[in-house]
C-alpha positions in Angstrom: -86.2 41.0 155.9 -87.9 38.9 153.3 -91.5 38.8 152.2 -94.1 38.3 155.0 -96.2 35.4 153.7 -98.3 35.6 156.9 -99.7 38.7 155.3 -100.4 36.9 152.0 -102.3 33.9 153.5 -103.8 34.3 157.0 -102.9 31.8 159.7 -105.3 31.3 162.6 -105.2 29.5 165.9 -108.4 27.3 165.9 -107.8 24.9 168.8 -105.7 24.8 172.0 -105.2 22.1 174.6 -102.8 21.3 177.5 -101.8 18.6 180.0 -101.0 20.3 183.3 -97.4 21.0 183.8 -96.2 19.0 186.8 -93.2 17.6 188.7 -91.7 14.4 187.2 -94.0 11.3 187.4 -94.0 7.9 185.8 -96.7 9.1 183.3 -95.7 8.1 179.8 -95.1 11.0 177.4 -97.7 9.5 175.0 -100.4 10.2 177.7 -99.2 13.7 178.3 -99.1 14.6 174.6 -102.4 12.9 173.6 -104.2 14.7 176.5 -103.2 18.0 175.0 -103.9 17.1 171.4 -107.4 15.7 172.2 -108.2 18.8 174.1 -107.1 21.0 171.2 -109.2 18.9 168.7 -112.2 19.2 171.0 -111.6 23.0 171.4 -111.5 23.4 167.6 -114.4 21.1 167.0 -112.6 19.0 164.4 -111.8 15.4 163.9 -108.2 14.0 163.8 -108.2 13.2 160.1 -108.7 16.9 159.3 -105.1 17.5 160.4 -102.7 17.4 157.5 -99.3 17.9 159.2 -97.9 17.8 162.7 -94.8 19.5 164.2 -93.8 17.9 167.5 -91.5 19.9 169.8 -89.4 18.3 172.5 -86.0 18.8 173.9 -85.5 15.8 176.2 -87.4 12.8 174.8 -84.9 11.6 172.1 -85.7 10.4 168.6 -89.1 10.2 167.0 -91.7 10.6 169.7 -94.3 12.0 167.3 -95.2 8.9 165.2 -95.7 6.5 168.1 -97.8 9.1 170.0 -100.0 10.5 167.2 -100.7 7.1 165.7 -102.8 6.4 168.8 -105.3 8.9 167.3 -105.3 7.0 164.0 -102.7 6.3 161.3 -103.8 8.9 158.7 -100.5 9.2 156.9 -100.1 12.9 157.8 -96.6 14.5 157.6 -94.8 14.5 161.0 -91.7 16.6 161.7 -89.8 16.5 165.0 -88.6 19.9 166.3 -85.8 20.5 168.8 -84.7 24.0 169.7 -83.9 23.8 173.4 -86.4 25.9 175.5 -87.8 27.3 172.2 -88.8 23.9 170.8 -92.5 24.5 171.2 -92.3 28.0 169.9 -90.4 26.7 166.9 -93.0 24.1 166.2 -95.6 26.8 166.1 -93.4 28.9 163.8 -92.9 25.9 161.4 -96.7 25.1 161.5 -97.5 28.7 160.7 -95.1 28.6 157.7 -96.7 25.3 156.6 -100.1 27.0 156.5 -99.0 30.3 155.1 -97.1 28.6 152.3 -100.3 26.9 151.2 -98.9 23.4 151.6 -101.4 22.5 154.3 -104.7 24.0 155.5 -104.9 22.5 159.0 -101.7 21.8 161.1 -100.9 20.6 164.6 -98.1 22.3 166.5 -97.4 20.8 169.9 -94.8 20.3 172.6 -94.3 17.4 175.0 -91.4 16.6 177.4 -90.4 14.7 180.4 -87.3 15.7 182.4 -85.6 12.3 182.1 -82.1 13.4 181.5 -80.2 16.2 179.8 -77.7 16.0 177.0 -76.7 19.4 175.9 -74.7 19.4 172.7 -72.7 22.6 173.3 -71.1 21.0 176.3 -69.6 18.3 174.1 -68.8 20.4 171.0 -65.0 20.1 171.5 -64.7 23.9 171.6 -62.8 26.0 174.2 -65.1 27.5 176.9 -63.5 29.9 179.4 -66.1 29.2 182.1 -66.1 25.5 181.4 -69.6 24.9 182.5 -68.9 26.2 186.1 -71.5 29.0 185.9 -74.9 27.3 186.2 -77.9 29.2 184.7 -79.2 30.6 188.0 -75.8 32.0 188.9 -75.5 33.5 185.4 -78.8 35.3 185.8 -78.0 36.2 189.4 -74.9 38.0 188.1 -77.0 39.8 185.5 -79.5 40.8 188.2 -76.8 42.3 190.4 -75.4 44.2 187.4 -78.9 45.5 186.5 -79.7 46.5 190.1 -76.4 48.3 190.4 -77.0 50.3 187.1 -80.6 51.3 187.7 -81.1 51.2 191.5 -83.7 48.5 191.2 -84.3 46.9 194.5 -84.3 43.2 195.5 -88.0 43.6 196.4 -88.9 45.1 193.0 -87.3 42.2 191.2 -89.1 39.8 193.6 -92.4 41.4 192.7 -92.1 39.6 189.3 -92.3 36.3 191.1 -95.0 37.5 193.4 -97.1 38.6 190.5 -96.5 35.5 188.4 -97.2 33.0 191.3 -100.5 34.8 191.9 -101.3 34.4 188.2 -100.3 30.7 188.3 -102.6 30.1 191.3 -105.5 30.9 189.0 -104.3 28.6 186.2 -105.5 25.0 186.4 -102.6 24.0 184.1 -99.8 25.6 186.1 -97.2 23.5 188.0 -97.2 26.0 190.8 -100.7 26.9 191.9 -100.2 28.8 195.2 -100.4 32.5 196.0 -97.1 33.5 197.8 -96.2 36.3 200.2 -93.2 38.5 199.6 -91.6 36.8 202.7 -92.0 33.4 201.0 -90.6 34.7 197.7 -87.5 36.1 199.4 -86.9 32.9 201.4 -84.6 30.0 200.4 -81.7 31.9 198.7 -79.9 30.0 195.9 -77.5 32.3 194.2 -76.9 36.0 194.9 -80.3 37.7 195.3 -82.1 34.8 193.6 -84.3 32.5 195.7 -86.0 29.2 194.9 -89.3 30.8 194.0 -87.6 33.2 191.6 -86.4 30.3 189.5 -88.7 28.2 187.2 -89.4 24.6 187.9 -88.6 22.1 185.1 -91.0 19.1 185.0 -93.2 17.5 182.4 -96.4 18.3 180.5 -97.8 19.0 177.0 -99.4 21.8 175.0 -101.0 21.7 171.6 -102.1 24.4 169.1 -104.1 23.7 165.9 -103.4 26.2 163.1 -105.6 26.7 160.0 -105.8 29.0 157.0 -108.6 31.6 156.6 -110.1 29.4 154.0 -110.2 26.4 156.3 -111.8 28.5 159.1 -114.6 29.3 156.7 -114.9 25.8 155.2 -115.1 24.2 158.6 -117.7 26.6 159.8 -115.7 27.9 162.7 -116.4 31.1 164.7 -113.8 33.6 163.5 -114.0 35.4 166.9 -112.5 32.3 168.5 -109.7 32.1 165.9 -106.9 34.7 166.6 -104.6 35.4 163.7 -100.8 35.0 163.9 -99.7 38.3 162.3 -95.9 37.8 162.9 -93.6 34.9 163.4 -89.8 35.6 163.7 -87.0 33.3 164.6 -83.4 34.6 165.1 -80.1 33.4 166.6 -77.4 35.5 168.2 -75.1 37.5 166.0 -71.4 38.5 166.6 -71.8 41.1 169.4 -69.1 43.3 170.9 -67.7 42.1 174.2 -69.9 42.7 177.2 -73.1 42.7 175.2 -76.1 41.2 177.0 -76.8 38.4 174.5 -80.3 37.3 175.4 -81.6 40.8 175.8 -80.0 42.0 172.6 -81.3 39.0 170.7 -84.7 39.7 172.1 -84.6 43.3 171.0 -83.6 42.3 167.4 -86.2 39.6 167.1 -89.0 41.7 168.5 -88.2 44.7 166.3 -88.6 42.4 163.2 -91.8 41.0 164.6 -93.3 44.4 165.3 -92.4 45.5 161.7 -93.9 42.4 160.3 -97.2 42.9 162.3 -97.2 46.6 161.9 -97.5 47.3 165.7 -95.7 49.2 168.4 -94.4 47.5 171.5 -96.6 49.6 173.7 -99.7 48.4 172.0 -99.8 44.9 173.5 -102.5 43.9 176.0 -101.0 40.5 176.8 -97.4 39.4 176.8 -96.0 35.9 177.6 -92.3 36.3 178.2 -89.5 33.8 178.9 -89.1 34.4 182.7 -87.2 31.4 183.7 -85.6 33.7 186.4 -87.3 36.8 187.7 -84.7 39.2 186.3 -85.5 38.1 182.8 -89.0 39.7 182.8 -87.4 43.1 183.6 -84.6 42.7 181.0 -86.9 41.5 178.2 -89.7 44.0 178.7 -87.1 46.8 178.4 -85.4 45.1 175.4 -88.8 44.8 173.6 -89.4 48.5 174.1 -92.5 47.9 176.3 -90.8 50.4 178.7 -87.5 52.2 178.9 -84.2 51.1 180.4 -84.4 50.8 184.2 -88.2 51.4 184.2 -89.5 47.8 184.4 -88.8 47.3 188.2 -90.9 50.4 189.3 -93.6 49.5 186.8 -93.9 46.0 188.1 -94.1 47.4 191.7 -96.8 49.8 190.6 -98.9 47.0 189.1 -98.6 48.1 185.5 -98.0 44.5 184.4 -100.6 42.9 186.6 -103.8 41.4 185.1 -105.9 44.5 184.7 -102.9 46.7 184.4 -101.3 48.5 181.3 -100.4 45.1 179.9 -100.8 41.7 181.5 -97.4 40.1 181.5 -97.3 36.3 181.9 -101.0 36.0 183.0 -100.5 32.2 182.7 -98.0 32.4 185.6 -95.1 32.5 183.2 -92.3 30.0 183.4 -91.9 30.9 187.1 -95.3 29.4 188.1 -96.8 27.8 185.0 -93.6 25.9 184.8 -91.0 25.2 182.1 -91.1 21.6 180.8 -89.0 22.8 177.8 -90.8 21.2 174.8 -94.3 22.4 175.6 -93.5 25.9 177.0 -93.7 28.0 173.8 -96.9 26.2 172.6 -98.4 26.8 176.1 -97.7 30.5 175.7 -99.6 30.6 172.4 -102.4 28.7 174.1 -102.6 31.3 176.9 -102.5 34.3 174.5 -105.2 32.6 172.4 -107.4 32.1 175.5 -106.9 35.8 176.4 -107.7 37.1 173.0 -110.9 35.0 172.9 -111.9 36.5 176.3 -112.0 33.0 177.8 -109.4 33.3 180.5 -111.8 33.5 183.4 -110.3 35.2 186.5 -107.0 35.6 184.6 -108.7 37.6 181.8 -107.0 40.9 180.7 -110.0 43.2 180.0 -110.4 44.0 176.3 -107.4 42.0 175.2 -106.9 42.4 171.4 -103.1 42.1 170.8 -100.8 39.5 172.3 -97.1 38.5 172.2 -95.2 35.3 172.9 -91.4 35.3 173.5 -89.0 32.4 174.1 -85.2 32.1 174.2 -83.3 28.9 173.8 -79.7 28.1 174.6 -77.5 28.5 171.6 -78.9 31.3 171.7 -82.1 31.4 169.7 -85.2 33.6 170.1 -88.7 33.0 168.7 -91.4 35.7 168.9 -95.1 35.5 167.8 -97.6 38.3 167.5 -101.3 37.3 167.7 -104.3 39.5 167.0 -107.9 38.8 168.2 -110.3 37.3 165.7 -112.8 39.5 163.8 
């Protein structure tokens, strides 16, 4: 792996803001996005002209939403780049923003995500390439098959897998920005089967919303007179796509393992050191698969650990304290930015009744179709 420029020039999160994730409405995307950006500017205590560049993540809006949206704050001439990377669009916007600051090209950068579920056009489906399943296996069936295989291999029970959703819905109920804000019973989680052992509440909702993160160099933190304790540092940012794996390889889990290994090397940390982890849990089985792929626990151990409360808020590591994709929601473009916002809130000690006690080290993880994976490691401010 090449030189880690994040070690050469510090990149800090200085401001965070969100528009609540919600079911589809007629609210314009400009309103969603500006709500999040204004909240992030207020949180950082800076004015819009201070921002030198913006990376706008979206998967569904189409061409050039950034300029028309951000110009409402003032036409300052800042550099604007549109970012699309499927579910990892927001994460990729943060990754590019961190690179912008670490390279020294800019001192203060906006990374944001905004989306509305107004129609899907997925390029791989029209690539003109042979596909054996031909689009007949929808995502929830794909992951239901993975869940059945996993449970068969490790003896994990349906109830243990459902505990992921039970935990994350309880977390989302405490989050004012979550799409699903209701504590659920196990009976409710196991109701409404969709595919295999999956039920409606074990699948994420896709709606609309926005999330914004303002990044700054260490020099800018000092120059702007910001409190360094409220400015967590991004110590690793790694993006990878799938390689050529042997037949039968679990692609998303293998890609997660590879990406996380590089991120842990970059940050100089071990997977068992994390206090807070925001994981791509679009389906309940994914939390189990990815925690094991990361090395947070061993193969087949995640189910019993979830059941024992190890990944609850207050447990060994708080996993998806925001509610995760299952309860916070998954509006695509904002999701990865929203994860960084939640980890920032946790590392500041400002998460209220979602607070993981003594949180000092956090991880965000997103997977996007293609397949790509983006991982960030954040460390509490000094």
